[in-house]
PDB file of N, CA, C and O in Angstrom:
ATOM      1  N   ASN A   1      16.233   5.416  -7.790  1.00  0.00           N
ATOM      2  CA  ASN A   1      14.739   5.584  -6.392  1.00  0.00           C
ATOM      3  C   ASN A   1      13.798   6.868  -7.533  1.00  0.00           C
ATOM      4  O   ASN A   1      14.269   7.903  -8.005  1.00  0.00           O
ATOM      5  N   SER A   2      12.654   6.418  -7.668  1.00  0.00           N
ATOM      6  CA  SER A   2      12.505   7.501  -8.819  1.00  0.00           C
ATOM      7  C   SER A   2      10.876   8.361  -7.803  1.00  0.00           C
ATOM      8  O   SER A   2       9.781   8.675  -8.269  1.00  0.00           O
ATOM      9  N   ILE A   3      11.389   8.489  -6.387  1.00  0.00           N
ATOM     10  CA  ILE A   3      10.842   8.775  -5.419  1.00  0.00           C
ATOM     11  C   ILE A   3      11.332  10.195  -4.550  1.00  0.00           C
ATOM     12  O   ILE A   3      12.072  10.270  -3.569  1.00  0.00           O
ATOM     13  N   PRO A   4      10.588  11.327  -5.341  1.00  0.00           N
ATOM     14  CA  PRO A   4      11.976  12.336  -5.633  1.00  0.00           C
ATOM     15  C   PRO A   4      12.342  12.730  -3.635  1.00  0.00           C
ATOM     16  O   PRO A   4      11.410  12.625  -2.839  1.00  0.00           O
ATOM     17  N   ASN A   5      13.275  13.005  -3.317  1.00  0.00           N
ATOM     18  CA  ASN A   5      13.765  13.508  -1.629  1.00  0.00           C
ATOM     19  C   ASN A   5      13.377  14.618  -1.624  1.00  0.00           C
ATOM     20  O   ASN A   5      14.207  15.481  -1.909  1.00  0.00           O
ATOM     21  N   ASP A   6      11.753  15.110  -1.250  1.00  0.00           N
ATOM     22  CA  ASP A   6      11.125  16.311  -1.012  1.00  0.00           C
ATOM     23  C   ASP A   6      10.845  15.893   0.444  1.00  0.00           C
ATOM     24  O   ASP A   6      10.466  14.808   0.886  1.00  0.00           O
ATOM     25  N   PRO A   7      11.110  16.957   1.017  1.00  0.00           N
ATOM     26  CA  PRO A   7      10.155  16.838   2.329  1.00  0.00           C
ATOM     27  C   PRO A   7       8.418  16.628   1.985  1.00  0.00           C
ATOM     28  O   PRO A   7       7.680  15.696   2.304  1.00  0.00           O
ATOM     29  N   LYS A   8       8.187  17.597   1.391  1.00  0.00           N
ATOM     30  CA  LYS A   8       6.815  17.370   1.440  1.00  0.00           C
ATOM     31  C   LYS A   8       6.154  15.566   1.003  1.00  0.00           C
ATOM     32  O   LYS A   8       5.434  14.877   1.726  1.00  0.00           O
ATOM     33  N   THR A   9       6.582  15.281  -0.078  1.00  0.00           N
ATOM     34  CA  THR A   9       6.480  14.616  -0.431  1.00  0.00           C
ATOM     35  C   THR A   9       6.754  13.080   0.626  1.00  0.00           C
ATOM     36  O   THR A   9       6.027  12.107   0.826  1.00  0.00           O
ATOM     37  N   ILE A  10       8.454  13.521   1.251  1.00  0.00           N
ATOM     38  CA  ILE A  10       8.012  12.015   2.200  1.00  0.00           C
ATOM     39  C   ILE A  10       7.026  12.005   3.558  1.00  0.00           C
ATOM     40  O   ILE A  10       6.574  10.962   4.031  1.00  0.00           O
ATOM     41  N   ASN A  11       6.721  13.572   4.201  1.00  0.00           N
ATOM     42  CA  ASN A  11       6.268  13.631   4.576  1.00  0.00           C
ATOM     43  C   ASN A  11       4.454  12.871   4.200  1.00  0.00           C
ATOM     44  O   ASN A  11       3.981  11.899   4.788  1.00  0.00           O
ATOM     45  N   VAL A  12       3.949  13.462   3.382  1.00  0.00           N
ATOM     46  CA  VAL A  12       3.039  12.205   2.865  1.00  0.00           C
ATOM     47  C   VAL A  12       3.372  10.803   2.652  1.00  0.00           C
ATOM     48  O   VAL A  12       2.583   9.872   2.486  1.00  0.00           O
ATOM     49  N   TYR A  13       4.968  10.767   2.687  1.00  0.00           N
ATOM     50  CA  TYR A  13       4.981   8.817   2.239  1.00  0.00           C
ATOM     51  C   TYR A  13       4.414   8.243   3.910  1.00  0.00           C
ATOM     52  O   TYR A  13       4.042   7.074   4.006  1.00  0.00           O
ATOM     53  N   LEU A  14       4.398   8.923   4.832  1.00  0.00           N
ATOM     54  CA  LEU A  14       5.167   8.740   5.884  1.00  0.00           C
ATOM     55  C   LEU A  14       3.293   8.878   6.604  1.00  0.00           C
ATOM     56  O   LEU A  14       2.740   8.128   7.408  1.00  0.00           O
ATOM     57  N   LYS A  15       2.844   9.908   6.029  1.00  0.00           N
ATOM     58  CA  LYS A  15       1.350  10.044   6.890  1.00  0.00           C
ATOM     59  C   LYS A  15       0.093   9.266   6.574  1.00  0.00           C
ATOM     60  O   LYS A  15      -0.895   9.253   7.308  1.00  0.00           O
ATOM     61  N   THR A  16       0.226   8.478   5.183  1.00  0.00           N
ATOM     62  CA  THR A  16       0.045   7.905   4.256  1.00  0.00           C
ATOM     63  C   THR A  16      -0.388   6.152   4.731  1.00  0.00           C
ATOM     64  O   THR A  16      -1.479   5.666   4.431  1.00  0.00           O
ATOM     65  N   PRO A  17       0.641   5.418   5.468  1.00  0.00           N
ATOM     66  CA  PRO A  17      -0.112   4.169   6.128  1.00  0.00           C
ATOM     67  C   PRO A  17      -0.649   3.966   6.931  1.00  0.00           C
ATOM     68  O   PRO A  17      -1.515   3.092   6.976  1.00  0.00           O
ATOM     69  N   ALA A  18      -0.183   5.028   8.257  1.00  0.00           N
ATOM     70  CA  ALA A  18      -0.622   4.683   9.325  1.00  0.00           C
ATOM     71  C   ALA A  18      -2.937   5.359   8.947  1.00  0.00           C
ATOM     72  O   ALA A  18      -3.682   4.498   9.416  1.00  0.00           O
ATOM     73  N   PRO A  19      -3.324   5.944   8.626  1.00  0.00           N
ATOM     74  CA  PRO A  19      -4.707   5.998   7.884  1.00  0.00           C
ATOM     75  C   PRO A  19      -4.995   4.662   6.814  1.00  0.00           C
ATOM     76  O   PRO A  19      -6.068   4.060   6.823  1.00  0.00           O
ATOM     77  N   ASN A  20      -4.327   4.455   6.275  1.00  0.00           N
ATOM     78  CA  ASN A  20      -4.932   2.934   5.841  1.00  0.00           C
ATOM     79  C   ASN A  20      -5.026   1.477   6.049  1.00  0.00           C
ATOM     80  O   ASN A  20      -5.725   0.502   5.772  1.00  0.00           O
ATOM     81  N   ARG A  21      -3.180   2.097   7.140  1.00  0.00           N
ATOM     82  CA  ARG A  21      -3.895   0.435   7.689  1.00  0.00           C
ATOM     83  C   ARG A  21      -5.264  -0.187   8.048  1.00  0.00           C
ATOM     84  O   ARG A  21      -5.810  -1.093   7.419  1.00  0.00           O
ATOM     85  N   PRO A  22      -5.720   0.406   9.105  1.00  0.00           N
ATOM     86  CA  PRO A  22      -7.322   0.194   9.952  1.00  0.00           C
ATOM     87  C   PRO A  22      -8.192  -0.704   8.357  1.00  0.00           C
ATOM     88  O   PRO A  22      -8.570  -1.873   8.288  1.00  0.00           O
ATOM     89  N   PRO A  23      -8.255   0.208   7.459  1.00  0.00           N
ATOM     90  CA  PRO A  23      -9.535   0.084   6.368  1.00  0.00           C
ATOM     91  C   PRO A  23      -9.024  -1.547   5.736  1.00  0.00           C
ATOM     92  O   PRO A  23      -9.884  -2.173   5.115  1.00  0.00           O
ATOM     93  N   GLN A  24      -7.808  -2.107   5.892  1.00  0.00           N
ATOM     94  CA  GLN A  24      -7.350  -3.114   4.580  1.00  0.00           C
ATOM     95  C   GLN A  24      -8.377  -4.513   5.163  1.00  0.00           C
ATOM     96  O   GLN A  24      -9.097  -5.161   4.404  1.00  0.00           O
ATOM     97  N   PRO A  25      -8.257  -4.744   6.485  1.00  0.00           N
ATOM     98  CA  PRO A  25      -8.877  -5.947   6.463  1.00  0.00           C
ATOM     99  C   PRO A  25     -10.561  -6.127   6.382  1.00  0.00           C
ATOM    100  O   PRO A  25     -11.212  -7.160   6.224  1.00  0.00           O
ATOM    101  N   ASP A  26     -10.896  -5.098   6.507  1.00  0.00           N
ATOM    102  CA  ASP A  26     -11.860  -4.910   5.380  1.00  0.00           C
ATOM    103  C   ASP A  26     -12.613  -4.808   3.934  1.00  0.00           C
ATOM    104  O   ASP A  26     -13.726  -4.883   3.412  1.00  0.00           O
ATOM    105  N   VAL A  27     -10.891  -4.528   3.581  1.00  0.00           N
ATOM    106  CA  VAL A  27     -11.307  -4.901   1.811  1.00  0.00           C
ATOM    107  C   VAL A  27     -11.028  -5.682   1.437  1.00  0.00           C
ATOM    108  O   VAL A  27     -11.717  -6.027   0.477  1.00  0.00           O
ATOM    109  N   ASP A  28      -9.545  -6.867   1.907  1.00  0.00           N
ATOM    110  CA  ASP A  28     -10.052  -8.147   2.274  1.00  0.00           C
ATOM    111  C   ASP A  28     -10.681  -9.027   2.241  1.00  0.00           C
ATOM    112  O   ASP A  28     -10.447 -10.063   1.617  1.00  0.00           O
ATOM    113  N   ASP A  29     -12.247  -8.613   3.374  1.00  0.00           N
ATOM    114  CA  ASP A  29     -13.171  -9.289   3.242  1.00  0.00           C
ATOM    115  C   ASP A  29     -13.710  -9.110   2.390  1.00  0.00           C
ATOM    116  O   ASP A  29     -14.531 -10.025   2.315  1.00  0.00           O
ATOM    117  N   ARG A  30     -13.840  -8.354   1.455  1.00  0.00           N
ATOM    118  CA  ARG A  30     -14.922  -7.993   0.687  1.00  0.00           C
ATOM    119  C   ARG A  30     -14.131  -8.749  -0.754  1.00  0.00           C
ATOM    120  O   ARG A  30     -14.849  -9.227  -1.632  1.00  0.00           O
ATOM    121  N   ARG A  31     -12.641  -8.789  -0.872  1.00  0.00           N
ATOM    122  CA  ARG A  31     -12.182  -9.853  -1.959  1.00  0.00           C
ATOM    123  C   ARG A  31     -11.225 -10.505  -1.609  1.00  0.00           C
ATOM    124  O   ARG A  31     -10.012 -10.542  -1.814  1.00  0.00           O
ATOM    125  N   PRO A  32     -12.108 -11.112  -0.940  1.00  0.00           N
ATOM    126  CA  PRO A  32     -11.324 -13.258  -0.628  1.00  0.00           C
ATOM    127  C   PRO A  32      -9.947 -13.075  -2.136  1.00  0.00           C
ATOM    128  O   PRO A  32      -8.770 -12.727  -2.045  1.00  0.00           O
ATOM    129  N   LEU A  33     -10.548 -13.373  -3.058  1.00  0.00           N
ATOM    130  CA  LEU A  33      -9.545 -13.254  -4.010  1.00  0.00           C
ATOM    131  C   LEU A  33      -8.175 -12.950  -3.701  1.00  0.00           C
ATOM    132  O   LEU A  33      -7.164 -13.648  -3.628  1.00  0.00           O
ATOM    133  N   LYS A  34      -8.492 -11.258  -3.477  1.00  0.00           N
ATOM    134  CA  LYS A  34      -6.686 -10.658  -3.341  1.00  0.00           C
ATOM    135  C   LYS A  34      -6.675 -11.302  -1.988  1.00  0.00           C
ATOM    136  O   LYS A  34      -5.768 -12.117  -2.158  1.00  0.00           O
ATOM    137  N   LYS A  35      -6.974 -11.426  -1.094  1.00  0.00           N
ATOM    138  CA  LYS A  35      -6.202 -12.426   0.011  1.00  0.00           C
ATOM    139  C   LYS A  35      -5.349 -13.043  -0.195  1.00  0.00           C
ATOM    140  O   LYS A  35      -4.194 -12.950   0.222  1.00  0.00           O
ATOM    141  N   LYS A  36      -6.194 -14.352  -1.426  1.00  0.00           N
ATOM    142  CA  LYS A  36      -5.375 -15.758  -1.941  1.00  0.00           C
ATOM    143  C   LYS A  36      -3.974 -15.457  -2.469  1.00  0.00           C
ATOM    144  O   LYS A  36      -2.897 -16.009  -2.240  1.00  0.00           O
ATOM    145  N   LYS A  37      -4.330 -14.338  -3.305  1.00  0.00           N
ATOM    146  CA  LYS A  37      -2.677 -13.847  -4.430  1.00  0.00           C
ATOM    147  C   LYS A  37      -2.380 -13.667  -3.274  1.00  0.00           C
ATOM    148  O   LYS A  37      -2.376 -14.644  -2.526  1.00  0.00           O
ATOM    149  N   TYR A  38      -2.126 -12.696  -2.898  1.00  0.00           N
ATOM    150  CA  TYR A  38      -1.389 -11.934  -1.832  1.00  0.00           C
ATOM    151  C   TYR A  38      -0.787 -13.600  -0.678  1.00  0.00           C
ATOM    152  O   TYR A  38       0.407 -13.872  -0.809  1.00  0.00           O
ATOM    153  N   ALA A  39      -1.181 -14.044  -0.209  1.00  0.00           N
ATOM    154  CA  ALA A  39      -0.731 -15.475   0.338  1.00  0.00           C
ATOM    155  C   ALA A  39       0.694 -15.893  -0.281  1.00  0.00           C
ATOM    156  O   ALA A  39       1.667 -16.310   0.346  1.00  0.00           O
ATOM    157  N   THR A  40       0.529 -15.587  -2.257  1.00  0.00           N
ATOM    158  CA  THR A  40       1.095 -16.777  -2.545  1.00  0.00           C
ATOM    159  C   THR A  40       1.758 -15.893  -3.390  1.00  0.00           C
ATOM    160  O   THR A  40       2.097 -16.473  -4.422  1.00  0.00           O
ATOM    161  N   MET A  41       2.144 -14.477  -3.358  1.00  0.00           N
ATOM    162  CA  MET A  41       2.848 -13.376  -3.555  1.00  0.00           C
ATOM    163  C   MET A  41       4.341 -13.630  -2.751  1.00  0.00           C
ATOM    164  O   MET A  41       4.429 -14.165  -1.646  1.00  0.00           O
ATOM    165  N   SER A  42       5.437 -13.147  -3.520  1.00  0.00           N
ATOM    166  CA  SER A  42       6.511 -12.688  -3.024  1.00  0.00           C
ATOM    167  C   SER A  42       6.886 -11.554  -1.872  1.00  0.00           C
ATOM    168  O   SER A  42       5.923 -10.856  -1.554  1.00  0.00           O
ATOM    169  N   ASP A  43       7.602 -11.388  -1.485  1.00  0.00           N
ATOM    170  CA  ASP A  43       7.597 -10.296  -0.739  1.00  0.00           C
ATOM    171  C   ASP A  43       7.864  -8.962  -1.512  1.00  0.00           C
ATOM    172  O   ASP A  43       6.997  -8.102  -1.668  1.00  0.00           O
ATOM    173  N   ASP A  44       8.578  -8.911  -1.775  1.00  0.00           N
ATOM    174  CA  ASP A  44       9.012  -7.791  -3.629  1.00  0.00           C
ATOM    175  C   ASP A  44       7.077  -7.695  -3.862  1.00  0.00           C
ATOM    176  O   ASP A  44       6.421  -6.913  -3.173  1.00  0.00           O
ATOM    177  N   ALA A  45       6.542  -8.436  -4.712  1.00  0.00           N
ATOM    178  CA  ALA A  45       5.854  -7.841  -4.697  1.00  0.00           C
ATOM    179  C   ALA A  45       4.426  -7.268  -4.164  1.00  0.00           C
ATOM    180  O   ALA A  45       3.547  -6.556  -4.650  1.00  0.00           O
ATOM    181  N   LYS A  46       4.722  -8.212  -2.400  1.00  0.00           N
ATOM    182  CA  LYS A  46       3.525  -7.334  -1.125  1.00  0.00           C
ATOM    183  C   LYS A  46       4.497  -5.304  -1.049  1.00  0.00           C
ATOM    184  O   LYS A  46       4.062  -4.175  -0.821  1.00  0.00           O
ATOM    185  N   ALA A  47       5.552  -5.738  -1.306  1.00  0.00           N
ATOM    186  CA  ALA A  47       5.490  -4.333  -1.377  1.00  0.00           C
ATOM    187  C   ALA A  47       5.955  -3.283  -2.211  1.00  0.00           C
ATOM    188  O   ALA A  47       6.305  -2.174  -1.808  1.00  0.00           O
ATOM    189  N   LEU A  48       5.946  -3.722  -3.532  1.00  0.00           N
ATOM    190  CA  LEU A  48       5.295  -3.350  -4.336  1.00  0.00           C
ATOM    191  C   LEU A  48       3.264  -2.683  -4.372  1.00  0.00           C
ATOM    192  O   LEU A  48       2.605  -1.645  -4.424  1.00  0.00           O
ATOM    193  N   SER A  49       3.144  -3.833  -4.316  1.00  0.00           N
ATOM    194  CA  SER A  49       1.369  -4.346  -4.577  1.00  0.00           C
ATOM    195  C   SER A  49       1.210  -2.633  -3.589  1.00  0.00           C
ATOM    196  O   SER A  49       0.568  -1.676  -4.021  1.00  0.00           O
ATOM    197  N   MET A  50       1.947  -2.650  -2.289  1.00  0.00           N
ATOM    198  CA  MET A  50       1.674  -1.484  -0.891  1.00  0.00           C
ATOM    199  C   MET A  50       1.725  -0.511  -1.106  1.00  0.00           C
ATOM    200  O   MET A  50       0.872   0.264  -0.673  1.00  0.00           O
ATOM    201  N   ILE A  51       3.221   0.084  -2.227  1.00  0.00           N
ATOM    202  CA  ILE A  51       3.331   1.006  -2.143  1.00  0.00           C
ATOM    203  C   ILE A  51       2.697   1.699  -3.204  1.00  0.00           C
ATOM    204  O   ILE A  51       2.261   2.847  -3.121  1.00  0.00           O
ATOM    205  N   ARG A  52       2.649   0.754  -4.498  1.00  0.00           N
ATOM    206  CA  ARG A  52       0.899   0.981  -5.603  1.00  0.00           C
ATOM    207  C   ARG A  52      -0.321   1.578  -4.736  1.00  0.00           C
ATOM    208  O   ARG A  52      -0.716   2.736  -4.875  1.00  0.00           O
ATOM    209  N   GLN A  53      -0.806   0.766  -3.934  1.00  0.00           N
ATOM    210  CA  GLN A  53      -2.293   0.960  -3.194  1.00  0.00           C
ATOM    211  C   GLN A  53      -1.866   2.803  -2.088  1.00  0.00           C
ATOM    212  O   GLN A  53      -2.614   3.705  -1.711  1.00  0.00           O
ATOM    213  N   MET A  54      -0.425   2.600  -1.957  1.00  0.00           N
ATOM    214  CA  MET A  54      -0.157   4.298  -1.258  1.00  0.00           C
ATOM    215  C   MET A  54      -0.231   5.153  -2.451  1.00  0.00           C
ATOM    216  O   MET A  54      -0.851   6.135  -2.042  1.00  0.00           O
ATOM    217  N   PHE A  55       0.024   5.333  -3.604  1.00  0.00           N
ATOM    218  CA  PHE A  55      -0.076   6.047  -4.521  1.00  0.00           C
ATOM    219  C   PHE A  55      -1.452   6.316  -5.148  1.00  0.00           C
ATOM    220  O   PHE A  55      -1.706   7.468  -5.500  1.00  0.00           O
ATOM    221  N   LYS A  56      -2.495   5.196  -5.339  1.00  0.00           N
ATOM    222  CA  LYS A  56      -3.598   5.307  -4.958  1.00  0.00           C
ATOM    223  C   LYS A  56      -4.267   6.089  -4.212  1.00  0.00           C
ATOM    224  O   LYS A  56      -5.132   6.862  -4.625  1.00  0.00           O
ATOM    225  N   HIS A  57      -3.991   5.979  -3.283  1.00  0.00           N
ATOM    226  CA  HIS A  57      -5.093   6.782  -2.365  1.00  0.00           C
ATOM    227  C   HIS A  57      -4.697   7.961  -2.200  1.00  0.00           C
ATOM    228  O   HIS A  57      -5.494   8.876  -1.992  1.00  0.00           O
ATOM    229  N   CYS A  58      -2.466   8.260  -2.313  1.00  0.00           N
ATOM    230  CA  CYS A  58      -2.447   9.780  -2.582  1.00  0.00           C
ATOM    231  C   CYS A  58      -2.881  10.453  -3.926  1.00  0.00           C
ATOM    232  O   CYS A  58      -3.087  11.665  -3.865  1.00  0.00           O
ATOM    233  N   PHE A  59      -3.065   9.760  -5.265  1.00  0.00           N
ATOM    234  CA  PHE A  59      -3.326  10.527  -6.058  1.00  0.00           C
ATOM    235  C   PHE A  59      -4.959  10.164  -6.342  1.00  0.00           C
ATOM    236  O   PHE A  59      -5.600  10.812  -7.169  1.00  0.00           O
TER     237      PHE A  59
END
């Protein structure tokens, strides 16, 4: 795991998903292509993209 085991990072990790969840449908409506992609994605790919999105919002 490349995620540091530092309490501050874990805190950020736990705090970011909640505020990011409500606007997500909004983004999906604006980009229907992405919605199609998510439907065909594997669970692993979904998780990876979610984590990537999280980091985009963090940094």
